N, C-alpha and C positions, 0 to 999 in steps of 0.2 A: 229656778233650779236647773242644774246641769243634767239631771237624770231625764231620760226621754225614751221614746218608743221607736223601734225600727221595724218596718214591714217590708217583706221582700220574698226571696226564694233561696233554696239551696239546690245545688246541682252536683252530681257525681258522674264522671265518665271514665270507665275502665277500658283500657286499650288492649291489654294482654292478660292471660292467653286467650280469653274470650271477650268480645266486646259487650259492654253492658252500660246502660245509662239510666239515670233517674233524675227527676226534678220535682220538687214540692214547694208549695207556698208555706212560708214560715214567718213568725214574728219574734223579735228579740226585745229585751229591755237593756238599755245602757244605764247602769246604776252607779252613780257617784258614791263611793264607799262612805263618804262623810255625810251623805244625805239619807241613807236607807232608813234610819230610825225615825226620820221626820216624815217620810212619805205617807205612812198610814194616817197621819193627821189631816192630809189634804186629799187622800184617795180612799173612798169607801170600799172599793173592790180590791184593794191591795193591802196585804199585811206582811209584817216582818216576823219570822219565826212563829207564826200562828196560821191556822187554817183560814183560807178565804178563797174566793173565786180565782184570784191571782195572788201568789205569795212568793217570798224569797226566804230561804232558810240557809243560814250560814253553814250548817253542817253539810250541805250539798257541795261545798267548795273547800278549797284549801286542804288542811289535814283533818277536817271534820271535828276539830276540838272547839272548846269555848273561847279560844284566843281570837280576838277580833281579826277579821280578814285583812284589814289594813296593816295591822302589826305583823301578820304572817308575810304579806307581800314585801313590806319594808325590810324584814329580816332577810329574805332572799335577795333583795336588791343590795343590801349591805354586803352580803357574801360575794356579790359580783362587783363591789366597789362603786356602787351607784347610790347617791344621796339625792332625794327629791327636794329636800328643804321645805317640806310641808306641801308640796305640789299635789295635785289631784290624782287619784287612782280610780279609774272608771272601768267597770266590768260589763262586758257584752255577753249576755247569756239569755237562755229561755227560762222564764220563771216556772214555778210549780203551777199547774192548772188543776183546781179542785183537789189540791193536796198531793198531786203526783208530778214528779219532775225527773227529767233526764237530759243531760247536755253532752252530746258527743264532743263538743268543743266549746270552751268558754275562754274569752280573751280579755286580759287585763291591760289597759292602756295606762302607762305610768308617766306622768308629766312632772317636769320641774315647776317650781313656783312661777317661773317666767312664762309658762305655757308651752314650752318646747317638750316634745315627746322624747323621753329618755330611754325607755325600754318597753318591750311588749312581752307579756307572760302568757304563753299558750297552755291552758289547762285541758288535758285530754282525758276523757272518761271512756272506759270500755264497758261492755254489757256484762262483765264478770264482777262488777262492783269495785274495780280498781281505777285509780287515777294517777296521772303523772303530769308534770309541767316542764315546759321548756322556756327558760328565761333568756331573751336575746336583746342586748342593748342596741339602740339605733346607731351607735357610733359616736354619740355625744353631740351637743348643740353646734359645735364648730364644724366637725367633720360631716355631720348630717347635712347641714346647710340647705335643706330643701324647704319648700313652702309647706305651710300647715296642711294643705290639701294634696300634697304630692304623694305618690305611692312609695312605699318602703319595701325594699327587697331584703329578705333574710333567708338563712338556711341553717339546717342542723341535721345531724345523723339521727335516725330513728332508733330509740332505745326501749320503747314501750310497746307491748303487744296490744293491738287494737282489733284488727280483723283477722279471723282464722283463715282468710283467703289471701293474706299478704305475708311475704317473708320479712324477717327482721333486718336483713342486710340491705337497708334502703336509706335514702336521704329525702328530707322534706325541703322544698323550696317554697317560701311564703312570699306573696305579694299583697300588701295591705294598704288600703286607702283608709286612713284613720277617720273616726266618726266626725262628720260634720253634717251637711244636709243629706249626705249619702255615706254609707260605710260598705266596704267590701273586703273579704279575705279569700284569696285564692291560694290553693295548696297543690303543688305538683309532687307526686311521690315517684321516685325513680330508683332503679337498681342499676347493675352494671350494664344492662342492655339498653337503658334509657327510661323515659317516662312510662310508668305503668298505669297510673291513676291521676286524674285531675279532679279536684273538688273545689267548689266556690260557693260562698254565700254573698249576697248583695241585697241591700235594703235601703229604703228611703225613710227619712226622719218624719215622725209624727209627734205632736205635742202629747205629753203624758197626762191624760185626764181620764176621769171615770168613763166618759162617753167614748173615748178612744179605746179603752180597755174593753168596754162592752162590745164595741164594734168588732174587735179582733177575736173576742170569744165567740161571736156568732159566725164570723167568716172563716175562723180556724178552729172548729170545735175539737175539744179534747186533744189539743196540739201535741203535748208531750207523750201521751199514750199512743197517738198515731205515729210519732217518730220511732218509738220502740217497735211498734208493730211493723213499720216499713223496713226497719233494719232486719228483722227476722224474715219478712217476706222476700226481700231481695237476697238474703243469704240462701234461702231455699231455691230461688231461681238460679243462683250461681252454681249450687250443687247439681241442679238438673242440667246445667250447661256443661257439666264435667270438670269444673274448677275444683282442684283438690284442697283439702283443709290442712292447715299446719298446726302442729302441737303448740300449746301455750307454755312459754317459758315462765320462770319466776320473774316477778316485776323487779325493776331496778331497786337497789338498796336505798338510794337517795330519792327523796320525793320530788326533787327539782334538778333538772339538768341545766347548768349555766353554760351558755355558749358565748364565746367571745365574738365581738362585732367583726373582727378580722376574719374569723372562721367562715 
């Protein structure tokens, strides 16, 4: 199977107006959307759309409807003029742990049948129950021209409210090493004065087995609950440091922002 496990860490470093840093150990699953329904047959600790120690629920992603996630992503790709021709779509995300899940960021890697990475879809979730996605082509197999393990640089304007401590007039700069033995996603958030926040996740691949799932459940207890707890704990610390909160605007009318590769 192409689905696998990644174990690593996430780091945030705020530079302005007050310095603040955090780092936590985290694990993610890389799920091939064509394999998710088959995984429970080989993994006792994993279920699809059902309760288990580790589970994946379609409603936690995309538009939350009954429409298969692959169909949803392909619809967004078609709107951007991208056809995969049946190529793989693999989602990097944290699963639900004992029924509870939250993903600040989920990343869809969209491949052509040849194996070339055609686009990346960044699905952002905030703690107010909203989500928005940024779809960015890699530039196409000819213009991309990089090795399968080479880092990909992308950028887009921020249009979705995430943190109450960040303005909206900002730009995201992504640097992504697509999943192989290692995966990493680094994001720089900048305003007119320069970079304000740098965040990064990096992890190493592990075979997806029941033993591996049991191991990360022990070494990363109640992972998703701890992620949400950490978000609110660090929000309190920023308040105590005097960082002001920004009002939450209405979310974008469109669920997905399509960004041209040239942008």
